[in-house]
C-alpha positions in Angstrom: 101.5 90.0 -99.0 99.3 91.8 -96.4 100.8 91.4 -92.9 99.3 92.5 -89.6 102.0 92.7 -87.1 101.8 91.9 -83.4 102.2 94.7 -80.9 105.7 93.7 -79.8 106.8 93.4 -83.5 105.7 96.9 -84.1 107.4 98.2 -81.0 110.6 96.3 -81.7 110.7 97.5 -85.3 109.9 101.1 -84.5 112.4 101.5 -81.7 115.3 99.3 -83.1 115.0 96.6 -80.4 117.6 93.8 -81.0 114.9 91.2 -80.1 113.4 91.5 -83.6 114.4 88.4 -85.5 116.2 88.5 -88.8 113.2 86.8 -90.5 110.7 89.3 -89.1 113.0 92.1 -90.1 113.1 90.7 -93.6 109.4 90.5 -93.9 109.0 94.1 -92.7 111.6 95.4 -95.1 110.3 93.5 -98.2 108.7 96.2 -100.3 106.3 93.6 -101.8 104.6 93.4 -98.3 101.9 95.8 -97.0 102.5 96.1 -93.3 99.5 96.8 -91.0 99.3 97.8 -87.4 96.0 97.5 -85.6 94.6 100.2 -83.5 94.2 97.4 -81.0 97.9 97.6 -80.5 97.6 101.3 -79.6 94.9 100.4 -77.2 97.1 97.7 -75.6 100.0 100.1 -75.4 97.9 102.8 -73.7 96.6 100.3 -71.1 100.2 99.0 -70.4 101.4 102.6 -70.1 98.7 103.3 -67.5 99.7 100.2 -65.5 103.4 101.3 -65.6 104.4 98.3 -67.7 105.5 100.3 -70.7 106.7 103.7 -71.5 105.7 104.2 -75.1 103.0 107.0 -75.5 100.2 105.7 -77.7 100.1 108.9 -79.7 103.8 108.7 -80.4 103.4 105.0 -81.4 100.6 105.8 -83.9 102.6 108.7 -85.3 105.7 106.6 -85.6 103.8 103.7 -87.3 102.5 106.1 -89.9 106.0 107.7 -90.4 107.4 104.1 -90.9 104.8 103.6 -93.6 102.7 101.1 -91.7 99.0 101.1 -92.5 96.6 101.5 -89.6 93.9 98.9 -89.3 90.7 100.0 -87.5 88.5 97.6 -85.5 85.4 96.5 -87.4 82.4 94.5 -86.3 83.6 91.6 -88.5 86.7 91.4 -86.4 84.7 91.2 -83.2 82.5 88.5 -84.6 85.5 86.5 -85.8 86.6 86.1 -82.1 84.0 83.3 -81.7 86.0 81.1 -84.2 89.2 81.2 -82.1 89.6 78.5 -79.5 91.0 79.1 -76.1 94.4 77.3 -75.9 95.4 74.8 -73.3 98.7 76.8 -72.8 96.7 79.4 -70.8 96.9 82.0 -73.5 93.8 84.2 -73.1 95.2 87.7 -73.9 92.2 89.6 -75.4 94.5 91.9 -77.4 96.3 89.0 -79.1 93.0 87.2 -79.8 91.5 90.3 -81.4 94.6 90.8 -83.5 94.4 87.2 -84.8 90.7 87.6 -85.5 91.5 90.7 -87.5 94.1 89.0 -89.6 91.8 86.0 -90.2 88.8 88.1 -91.2 90.9 90.4 -93.4 92.7 87.5 -95.1 96.0 88.9 -93.8 99.0 87.1 -92.4 99.7 87.7 -88.7 103.4 88.1 -87.7 104.4 87.3 -84.1 107.3 86.0 -82.2 105.2 85.2 -79.1 105.5 81.4 -78.5 102.0 81.2 -77.0 100.4 82.8 -80.0 102.3 80.4 -82.3 100.3 77.6 -80.7 97.1 78.8 -82.4 96.2 76.6 -85.4 95.5 79.4 -87.7 96.7 79.5 -91.3 97.2 83.3 -91.0 100.0 83.1 -88.4 103.6 83.7 -89.6 106.4 82.7 -87.4 109.0 85.4 -87.1 
């Protein structure tokens, strides 16, 4: 299975955070799965670093993802255009990074792994619940 992972899943798995659920850990460790990290996540991390909300350098994040064997997914025009198919949720979730990650997974035919309860409200067949 091809799985695009949410930014927090990538951070938790790279830096051994105990917040990562057993089910997410199992999906990441299953050698039958191809794990993808979007460059959108590196962009999100860089912005959060500049705002003082995170202390994970984006260059280290990218390097660590590659060392872990994760595949990097670039942003394509198809991903941008797929955004128009995603509804805005009543739960107030409008995070542009999450929306683009979901659009990427949908347009690539990947599953999207997240443990964010607001993301799990999207009615997209690509979403895996960690």
